BALOBA-1460 file (C-alpha; in Angstrom, 3 decimals):
// residues 224
<rec num="1" residu="x" x="56.691" y="120.295" z="54.272"/>
<rec num="2" residu="x" x="57.477" y="116.910" z="55.468"/>
<rec num="3" residu="x" x="56.020" y="115.333" z="59.445"/>
<rec num="4" residu="x" x="59.587" y="115.576" z="61.875"/>
<rec num="5" residu="x" x="60.637" y="113.663" z="64.837"/>
<rec num="6" residu="x" x="59.063" y="115.957" z="67.604"/>
<rec num="7" residu="x" x="59.199" y="115.778" z="71.682"/>
<rec num="8" residu="x" x="55.205" y="116.431" z="72.336"/>
<rec num="9" residu="x" x="52.812" y="115.182" z="74.726"/>
<rec num="10" residu="x" x="52.235" y="113.004" z="73.309"/>
<rec num="11" residu="x" x="55.575" y="111.385" z="73.550"/>
<rec num="12" residu="x" x="55.796" y="111.911" z="76.792"/>
<rec num="13" residu="x" x="52.348" y="110.347" z="77.965"/>
<rec num="14" residu="x" x="54.281" y="107.225" z="75.529"/>
<rec num="15" residu="x" x="57.787" y="108.310" z="77.955"/>
<rec num="16" residu="x" x="56.486" y="108.197" z="81.782"/>
<rec num="17" residu="x" x="57.753" y="104.469" z="82.866"/>
<rec num="18" residu="x" x="61.320" y="105.698" z="82.072"/>
<rec num="19" residu="x" x="61.070" y="108.994" z="83.633"/>
<rec num="20" residu="x" x="59.319" y="107.285" z="86.523"/>
<rec num="21" residu="x" x="62.428" y="104.205" z="86.464"/>
<rec num="22" residu="x" x="65.263" y="106.971" z="85.630"/>
<rec num="23" residu="x" x="63.197" y="109.458" z="89.306"/>
<rec num="24" residu="x" x="63.111" y="106.491" z="91.176"/>
<rec num="25" residu="x" x="67.328" y="105.673" z="90.598"/>
<rec num="26" residu="x" x="67.864" y="108.813" z="91.597"/>
<rec num="27" residu="x" x="65.195" y="108.046" z="95.536"/>
<rec num="28" residu="x" x="67.198" y="104.360" z="95.381"/>
<rec num="29" residu="x" x="70.333" y="106.995" z="95.610"/>
<rec num="30" residu="x" x="69.718" y="109.421" z="98.446"/>
<rec num="31" residu="x" x="68.297" y="106.130" z="100.392"/>
<rec num="32" residu="x" x="71.172" y="104.102" z="100.545"/>
<rec num="33" residu="x" x="73.424" y="107.252" z="100.639"/>
<rec num="34" residu="x" x="74.050" y="107.399" z="104.010"/>
<rec num="35" residu="x" x="74.411" y="103.494" z="104.070"/>
<rec num="36" residu="x" x="77.243" y="103.780" z="101.386"/>
<rec num="37" residu="x" x="80.588" y="103.570" z="102.131"/>
<rec num="38" residu="x" x="83.156" y="106.545" z="102.111"/>
<rec num="39" residu="x" x="85.301" y="105.119" z="99.161"/>
<rec num="40" residu="x" x="83.108" y="102.689" z="96.961"/>
<rec num="41" residu="x" x="83.615" y="100.654" z="94.840"/>
<rec num="42" residu="x" x="83.214" y="101.614" z="90.985"/>
<rec num="43" residu="x" x="85.596" y="99.010" z="89.017"/>
<rec num="44" residu="x" x="86.980" y="95.721" z="88.829"/>
<rec num="45" residu="x" x="89.851" y="94.122" z="87.123"/>
<rec num="46" residu="x" x="89.768" y="90.634" z="84.504"/>
<rec num="47" residu="x" x="90.452" y="88.955" z="88.054"/>
<rec num="48" residu="x" x="87.209" y="90.416" z="89.559"/>
<rec num="49" residu="x" x="88.706" y="92.400" z="91.514"/>
<rec num="50" residu="x" x="87.861" y="95.934" z="92.629"/>
<rec num="51" residu="x" x="91.478" y="98.602" z="90.738"/>
<rec num="52" residu="x" x="88.934" y="101.391" z="91.669"/>
<rec num="53" residu="x" x="86.957" y="104.001" z="93.548"/>
<rec num="54" residu="x" x="84.603" y="107.024" z="93.270"/>
<rec num="55" residu="x" x="83.024" y="108.857" z="95.924"/>
<rec num="56" residu="x" x="79.747" y="108.395" z="98.480"/>
<rec num="57" residu="x" x="78.359" y="110.514" z="95.535"/>
<rec num="58" residu="x" x="78.947" y="109.019" z="92.552"/>
<rec num="59" residu="x" x="78.692" y="105.882" z="94.187"/>
<rec num="60" residu="x" x="74.223" y="106.609" z="94.712"/>
<rec num="61" residu="x" x="73.736" y="109.090" z="91.637"/>
<rec num="62" residu="x" x="77.003" y="108.800" z="88.858"/>
<rec num="63" residu="x" x="74.768" y="106.054" z="87.243"/>
<rec num="64" residu="x" x="71.903" y="107.591" z="87.360"/>
<rec num="65" residu="x" x="73.196" y="111.251" z="86.053"/>
<rec num="66" residu="x" x="74.800" y="108.964" z="83.079"/>
<rec num="67" residu="x" x="71.335" y="107.732" z="81.803"/>
<rec num="68" residu="x" x="69.099" y="111.004" z="83.061"/>
<rec num="69" residu="x" x="71.542" y="112.323" z="80.107"/>
<rec num="70" residu="x" x="71.458" y="109.757" z="77.904"/>
<rec num="71" residu="x" x="67.675" y="109.276" z="77.681"/>
<rec num="72" residu="x" x="67.721" y="112.904" z="77.868"/>
<rec num="73" residu="x" x="70.496" y="112.892" z="74.743"/>
<rec num="74" residu="x" x="68.619" y="110.059" z="73.441"/>
<rec num="75" residu="x" x="65.080" y="112.253" z="72.546"/>
<rec num="76" residu="x" x="66.765" y="115.306" z="71.637"/>
<rec num="77" residu="x" x="69.268" y="114.908" z="69.199"/>
<rec num="78" residu="x" x="66.802" y="113.869" z="66.764"/>
<rec num="79" residu="x" x="66.385" y="117.872" z="66.725"/>
<rec num="80" residu="x" x="69.623" y="118.306" z="65.356"/>
<rec num="81" residu="x" x="69.665" y="115.358" z="62.545"/>
<rec num="82" residu="x" x="70.267" y="116.411" z="58.845"/>
<rec num="83" residu="x" x="68.332" y="113.125" z="58.585"/>
<rec num="84" residu="x" x="64.665" y="114.286" z="61.408"/>
<rec num="85" residu="x" x="62.515" y="113.404" z="59.161"/>
<rec num="86" residu="x" x="63.592" y="109.586" z="59.154"/>
<rec num="87" residu="x" x="62.872" y="109.224" z="62.504"/>
<rec num="88" residu="x" x="59.007" y="108.876" z="61.984"/>
<rec num="89" residu="x" x="60.050" y="106.185" z="59.635"/>
<rec num="90" residu="x" x="61.482" y="103.692" z="62.838"/>
<rec num="91" residu="x" x="59.863" y="105.844" z="66.250"/>
<rec num="92" residu="x" x="58.428" y="102.386" z="67.762"/>
<rec num="93" residu="x" x="61.624" y="100.974" z="67.391"/>
<rec num="94" residu="x" x="64.065" y="104.104" z="68.545"/>
<rec num="95" residu="x" x="61.944" y="104.384" z="71.548"/>
<rec num="96" residu="x" x="62.614" y="101.030" z="72.332"/>
<rec num="97" residu="x" x="65.848" y="101.308" z="72.486"/>
<rec num="98" residu="x" x="66.338" y="104.255" z="74.346"/>
<rec num="99" residu="x" x="64.115" y="101.847" z="76.980"/>
<rec num="100" residu="x" x="66.271" y="98.564" z="76.311"/>
<rec num="101" residu="x" x="69.918" y="101.434" z="77.396"/>
<rec num="102" residu="x" x="67.642" y="102.988" z="80.741"/>
<rec num="103" residu="x" x="66.073" y="99.750" z="81.493"/>
<rec num="104" residu="x" x="69.977" y="98.175" z="81.414"/>
<rec num="105" residu="x" x="72.120" y="100.592" z="83.270"/>
<rec num="106" residu="x" x="68.927" y="100.983" z="85.688"/>
<rec num="107" residu="x" x="69.257" y="97.199" z="86.969"/>
<rec num="108" residu="x" x="73.069" y="98.094" z="86.011"/>
<rec num="109" residu="x" x="72.666" y="100.638" z="88.933"/>
<rec num="110" residu="x" x="70.835" y="98.238" z="91.285"/>
<rec num="111" residu="x" x="73.406" y="95.773" z="90.820"/>
<rec num="112" residu="x" x="76.505" y="97.733" z="91.658"/>
<rec num="113" residu="x" x="74.453" y="99.546" z="94.814"/>
<rec num="114" residu="x" x="73.578" y="95.294" z="96.540"/>
<rec num="115" residu="x" x="77.295" y="94.770" z="95.684"/>
<rec num="116" residu="x" x="78.437" y="96.883" z="98.443"/>
<rec num="117" residu="x" x="75.848" y="97.507" z="100.622"/>
<rec num="118" residu="x" x="76.390" y="93.596" z="100.852"/>
<rec num="119" residu="x" x="80.067" y="92.858" z="100.265"/>
<rec num="120" residu="x" x="78.779" y="89.763" z="97.790"/>
<rec num="121" residu="x" x="81.932" y="91.187" z="94.583"/>
<rec num="122" residu="x" x="80.719" y="87.674" z="92.922"/>
<rec num="123" residu="x" x="77.813" y="89.586" z="92.158"/>
<rec num="124" residu="x" x="79.741" y="91.507" z="89.647"/>
<rec num="125" residu="x" x="80.351" y="88.956" z="87.017"/>
<rec num="126" residu="x" x="77.908" y="87.546" z="86.269"/>
<rec num="127" residu="x" x="75.157" y="90.205" z="86.312"/>
<rec num="128" residu="x" x="76.940" y="92.058" z="84.627"/>
<rec num="129" residu="x" x="77.415" y="90.024" z="81.071"/>
<rec num="130" residu="x" x="74.609" y="88.727" z="81.992"/>
<rec num="131" residu="x" x="73.173" y="92.061" z="81.040"/>
<rec num="132" residu="x" x="74.828" y="93.442" z="78.720"/>
<rec num="133" residu="x" x="74.385" y="90.080" z="76.771"/>
<rec num="134" residu="x" x="70.545" y="90.812" z="77.144"/>
<rec num="135" residu="x" x="70.737" y="93.861" z="75.679"/>
<rec num="136" residu="x" x="73.290" y="92.943" z="73.031"/>
<rec num="137" residu="x" x="70.617" y="90.301" z="72.229"/>
<rec num="138" residu="x" x="67.738" y="92.642" z="72.340"/>
<rec num="139" residu="x" x="69.786" y="95.131" z="70.027"/>
<rec num="140" residu="x" x="70.801" y="93.206" z="67.693"/>
<rec num="141" residu="x" x="66.782" y="91.883" z="66.833"/>
<rec num="142" residu="x" x="66.250" y="95.514" z="66.505"/>
<rec num="143" residu="x" x="69.192" y="96.677" z="64.350"/>
<rec num="144" residu="x" x="67.597" y="95.962" z="60.921"/>
<rec num="145" residu="x" x="63.860" y="98.527" z="61.385"/>
<rec num="146" residu="x" x="66.686" y="101.582" z="61.627"/>
<rec num="147" residu="x" x="66.148" y="103.817" z="59.366"/>
<rec num="148" residu="x" x="69.498" y="105.827" z="57.800"/>
<rec num="149" residu="x" x="70.631" y="108.710" z="60.047"/>
<rec num="150" residu="x" x="73.832" y="110.366" z="61.670"/>
<rec num="151" residu="x" x="72.958" y="110.093" z="65.179"/>
<rec num="152" residu="x" x="71.449" y="106.103" z="65.905"/>
<rec num="153" residu="x" x="72.834" y="103.035" z="64.896"/>
<rec num="154" residu="x" x="76.019" y="101.219" z="62.606"/>
<rec num="155" residu="x" x="78.340" y="104.603" z="62.529"/>
<rec num="156" residu="x" x="80.531" y="103.979" z="59.692"/>
<rec num="157" residu="x" x="81.794" y="107.093" z="56.865"/>
<rec num="158" residu="x" x="80.316" y="104.084" z="53.988"/>
<rec num="159" residu="x" x="77.193" y="103.418" z="56.067"/>
<rec num="160" residu="x" x="76.519" y="107.579" z="56.588"/>
<rec num="161" residu="x" x="77.872" y="108.630" z="52.061"/>
<rec num="162" residu="x" x="75.559" y="105.815" z="50.463"/>
<rec num="163" residu="x" x="71.850" y="104.844" z="52.272"/>
<rec num="164" residu="x" x="72.039" y="101.572" z="50.558"/>
<rec num="165" residu="x" x="75.022" y="101.046" z="52.441"/>
<rec num="166" residu="x" x="73.083" y="101.285" z="55.542"/>
<rec num="167" residu="x" x="70.207" y="98.944" z="55.189"/>
<rec num="168" residu="x" x="72.532" y="96.115" z="54.398"/>
<rec num="169" residu="x" x="75.051" y="96.619" z="57.429"/>
<rec num="170" residu="x" x="72.266" y="96.596" z="59.529"/>
<rec num="171" residu="x" x="71.240" y="94.184" z="58.573"/>
<rec num="172" residu="x" x="73.678" y="91.607" z="58.939"/>
<rec num="173" residu="x" x="74.759" y="93.305" z="62.345"/>
<rec num="174" residu="x" x="71.547" y="92.276" z="64.093"/>
<rec num="175" residu="x" x="72.606" y="89.358" z="63.341"/>
<rec num="176" residu="x" x="76.577" y="89.702" z="64.371"/>
<rec num="177" residu="x" x="75.043" y="92.303" z="67.943"/>
<rec num="178" residu="x" x="72.869" y="88.645" z="68.248"/>
<rec num="179" residu="x" x="76.276" y="86.555" z="67.803"/>
<rec num="180" residu="x" x="78.528" y="89.295" z="69.985"/>
<rec num="181" residu="x" x="74.707" y="88.976" z="73.121"/>
<rec num="182" residu="x" x="75.431" y="85.433" z="72.932"/>
<rec num="183" residu="x" x="79.082" y="85.463" z="73.669"/>
<rec num="184" residu="x" x="78.829" y="87.515" z="76.070"/>
<rec num="185" residu="x" x="75.533" y="85.592" z="77.905"/>
<rec num="186" residu="x" x="78.457" y="83.319" z="78.423"/>
<rec num="187" residu="x" x="80.845" y="84.871" z="80.023"/>
<rec num="188" residu="x" x="78.188" y="84.607" z="83.067"/>
<rec num="189" residu="x" x="79.030" y="80.920" z="83.717"/>
<rec num="190" residu="x" x="83.189" y="81.488" z="82.669"/>
<rec num="191" residu="x" x="84.958" y="81.690" z="85.894"/>
<rec num="192" residu="x" x="87.358" y="85.393" z="86.012"/>
<rec num="193" residu="x" x="89.678" y="86.380" z="83.651"/>
<rec num="194" residu="x" x="88.047" y="83.621" z="80.848"/>
<rec num="195" residu="x" x="84.804" y="85.907" z="81.026"/>
<rec num="196" residu="x" x="85.409" y="89.393" z="80.558"/>
<rec num="197" residu="x" x="87.852" y="88.093" z="77.992"/>
<rec num="198" residu="x" x="84.654" y="85.622" z="76.072"/>
<rec num="199" residu="x" x="82.169" y="88.115" z="76.742"/>
<rec num="200" residu="x" x="84.757" y="91.750" z="75.741"/>
<rec num="201" residu="x" x="86.609" y="89.817" z="73.245"/>
<rec num="202" residu="x" x="83.430" y="88.779" z="71.373"/>
<rec num="203" residu="x" x="81.414" y="92.504" z="70.979"/>
<rec num="204" residu="x" x="84.821" y="93.705" z="70.145"/>
<rec num="205" residu="x" x="85.155" y="91.718" z="67.491"/>
<rec num="206" residu="x" x="80.908" y="91.749" z="65.939"/>
<rec num="207" residu="x" x="81.880" y="95.456" z="66.273"/>
<rec num="208" residu="x" x="84.664" y="95.288" z="63.913"/>
<rec num="209" residu="x" x="82.922" y="93.061" z="61.766"/>
<rec num="210" residu="x" x="80.592" y="95.380" z="60.981"/>
<rec num="211" residu="x" x="82.305" y="98.573" z="60.310"/>
<rec num="212" residu="x" x="85.088" y="96.339" z="58.555"/>
<rec num="213" residu="x" x="81.842" y="94.797" z="55.704"/>
<rec num="214" residu="x" x="80.507" y="98.121" z="56.048"/>
<rec num="215" residu="x" x="83.097" y="99.545" z="54.299"/>
<rec num="216" residu="x" x="83.743" y="96.777" z="51.990"/>
<rec num="217" residu="x" x="80.063" y="97.241" z="51.224"/>
<rec num="218" residu="x" x="80.325" y="100.179" z="49.870"/>
<rec num="219" residu="x" x="82.783" y="99.222" z="48.016"/>
<rec num="220" residu="x" x="81.388" y="96.791" z="45.970"/>
<rec num="221" residu="x" x="77.622" y="99.097" z="46.249"/>
<rec num="222" residu="x" x="79.664" y="101.626" z="44.186"/>
<rec num="223" residu="x" x="82.288" y="100.340" z="41.817"/>
<rec num="224" residu="x" x="78.309" y="98.763" z="41.210"/>
């Protein structure tokens, strides 16, 4: 019988820092909740202006709840993956990816709370692209290490249909994600709305290139 990915005491013992961070976000939400306005800014448009609000509860706990759900999903979703045994082949990389997502979104929550409490809306156009850019660059470096599975990585009909296409797509997409991260970081130094256009446009472009490349590679590999 093949060894299978399992969430056990050994795995949890390596996750304690992330668990503490998630708990901290909920405690921080409780601490700042009385100081938050009734309507909390939750979205900024291309000009850096607030165009959507949420309740005080979601301002304090919305992102922490989302982070907790994403973290648990990433931790347990391998159980329903037909390629579950492959997660053991990139276990350390998978742990780093989980950590990156939790840390970046935790920083995002802290930045948003600072913006709401201080009124310094300009921080959104500076900090958010920077955080996302760093995350994309780091994930790009780890993409080639992700082994064939159904839930984590560049999941297109063509990568999921052929393991060779999976490997080669992730190798090239690693470079593309780094490029997308650099474009997103450059948005920090550009004024709105140019920053959003360059940053978001770059991410969309590299994502489309990854999809197109996987299709091209599948046609080429299957033809040969």
